[in-house]
N, C-alpha and C positions, 0 to 999 in steps of 0.2 A: 673241781671246786666243791666245797662243802655244801651240804643240803641246807641252805639258809632258810628255805620255806618251812621245812620240817622243824628246824630249831626255833624259828619264830613262833610257829603254831604252839609248840610245847611251852615256850616262855609265856605266851599270852594266856594259855589255858591253865597252866599250873600256878601262875602268879595272879591271874585275874586282872591283867593290865587293861587300862582304858583304851590305849592306842598301841601302835606297833613299836617294837624296839627299832632304833634307827641306825642304819649302817652309814658311816661317814668315812670317806676316803679323801686324802689330800693329794692333789694332782700336780705332778711335775711337768708332764707333757700331754698335749691334747690326745695323743694316741691311747692314753689310759682311760679315756672316757668312752664307755660303750656306745657303739653306733646307735643313733636314734634317740639318745638321751637329750631331752630339751634343755635349753639354757633358761635360767630363771628370768622372768620378764619384769621383775620389780626389784627395788632395792630394799633389802631386809638385813637384820642382824643375824649372825650365826645361830643364836638361840631360837629366833623365829623360824629359821630354815629347818632346824631340828623339829620344831613343832609341826611345820608344814609336812615334813616327811613322816612324822609320827601319825599324821592323819591320812597318809596314803600316797603322797606325791613323790615322784622321782625326778631329779633335776640336778644340774650343776650350776655353780655360781662363780663368776670371775671376780677379780678385785673390784670391778665397777659395780657389781651388785651387792657388795658387802657394805652395810650402812654403819657398822660399828668398827672403828679403827682399832680399838683395844682388842676385840675378839679376833679380827682379821690378823692383827699383829701377833697375837698368841699362836695362831695357827700357822703363821709364816706366809700369809697371802699378801701382806703389805708390811711395811716398816712401822713399828709401833711409834706413834708420835711422842716427841720428847716430853711434852706436857703430861702424858700418861706415865711414861717410864720414870720420870723424876718424882712422881707422887703428887705433883702440883694439882692435877685434876681432882683427885680424891680428897686431898687436903682442903681444896676449895669447896668441896661438897660437905665439909664438916665431919668426915668419917674418921679423922685422925687428930690427935692432940697436937702433933707437930708435923712439919714437913718431913723431918727425918724419919719419923715412924711410918709415914706414908711411903717414902722412898724405900725403906727397909722391906716393906710388904711387897712393893712392886718389883723389887730386885728378886724376890722369891717366887713371884708368880710364874708358873711354867710357860715356856715358849719353846716351840720346836727348833728355833734358830736355823731353820732351813728356808728355802725359797720355793714357794708353790705358786702355780698360776691360777688355781681354782680349787674349790671344794665340791665334792660330789655326795649327794644324799639320796637315800631310798629307805622305805620301810624294809626291814630285814628280809621279809618274805619275797620282796621284789628285787633284791640286790643282785645285779648281774656283774658284780665286781667283788674283789676281796677288800673288805673295809680295814681301815687302820684302827677304828674304834666302833663299838656298838654302844650307843647311848640309850639308856632306859630311864624314863621319868616315871616315878611311881611313889606310892605311899611308904611310910616307914616299915610296915610289916612286909611289904613286897621286897624292899631292899634288904631287910633282915634275911629273907630266904636266899637272896643272891649272895649275901655275905657268908651265910652258913655253907652254901654250895661251893664258894670260892676256896674254903679251907677243908672241905670234906675229904679230899684225897691225902693231903700232906699235913694237915693240922696247922697249928700255930695261931697267929692272930691276923686280923685284917688291919692293915695300916693305911689310913687315908690322910690326905693332905689337902687343905683348903683354907681360904681366908675370908670367904664371904664376898669375894670379888671375882668376876670373870669365871663363873662356875661351869657353864655349859661348854665354853670354848677351852679355857686353860685347864680346868680341873678334869673335865670328862673326856677331852680329846688330846690336848697337848701333853698332859701328864702321862696319859696312857701310851701315847706315841713314844714318848721319851723313855719310859721305864719298862714297857711291856707288862705292866701289872694293872689290875683293876684299881680304880679310884672312885671315891664317892664324894659328894658335895651337898651342903645344905641349900645350895642355890645362891642367888644374889639378887639385889634390888632390881638390877637392870633386866634380868631374865624374867623375874616375876611381873614386873611392870610391862615390859615390851612383848615378851613371848607368852605372857599369861600363864606361867607356871603357877599352879594353885598353892595356897598357903599350906596345904597338907601334903605337898609333893616334894620329893627329893630327887637327886640326879646321880646316876652312876654310869661310868664308862668302863667297858670290858674290852680287853684286847682280843682280836680275832683268834689268835693262837690258843686262847684259853676258853673260847666260847663253847666248843663241843663238850669238853670235860665238865664244864660248869653246868650245862644243860643235863648231862647224864647224872651228875650229882643231885641236881634239883629233882629229877624224877625219883631218885632213891629216897631222899629225905621227905618227899611229899607223900609217900605211901603210908 
């Protein structure tokens, strides 16, 4: 297994992060959960779970602990309720001019379209498992350095996809899981309200397969 503790230390030091990068793994079978990992004792949203791990906690959460059906649906831990999939929920909040535009957006929101029994979280330095995505919450300058590191080796442009809805779940985990590429998001009202993501913070998800090369690039461009 990769040296996640060393990579986490470098990310925190070189970027000046307030908290830890968060390792997230979607669990198909209980055997994938490292022995001794505690089960979450409260009901939280996925974005709140990420913040909890960002602060140092290691845990897993089953469907029963997921408080947000939209987030859990994007991850594949539960079926997305029809009211959310149809756009009715967000149209009712006044986020869209028409129900059609709301549905068009929800049709495009990333979902894993898999079935998982739980989600597993840890600060990257404590991850005793291979994550599906590493979620980093930081300010625009910190995410700029991540974006520059992402194209350091092969060049090109960073392509990100988001809608301002389901940012920490769909954008930073499901999209990364589906594509194997980094994705960033401006966040969403839900994660800012419930998970207390600050006004000056953005969100990025990094696939595990690209983490090591990204950290190496970050070291080089930070000199």
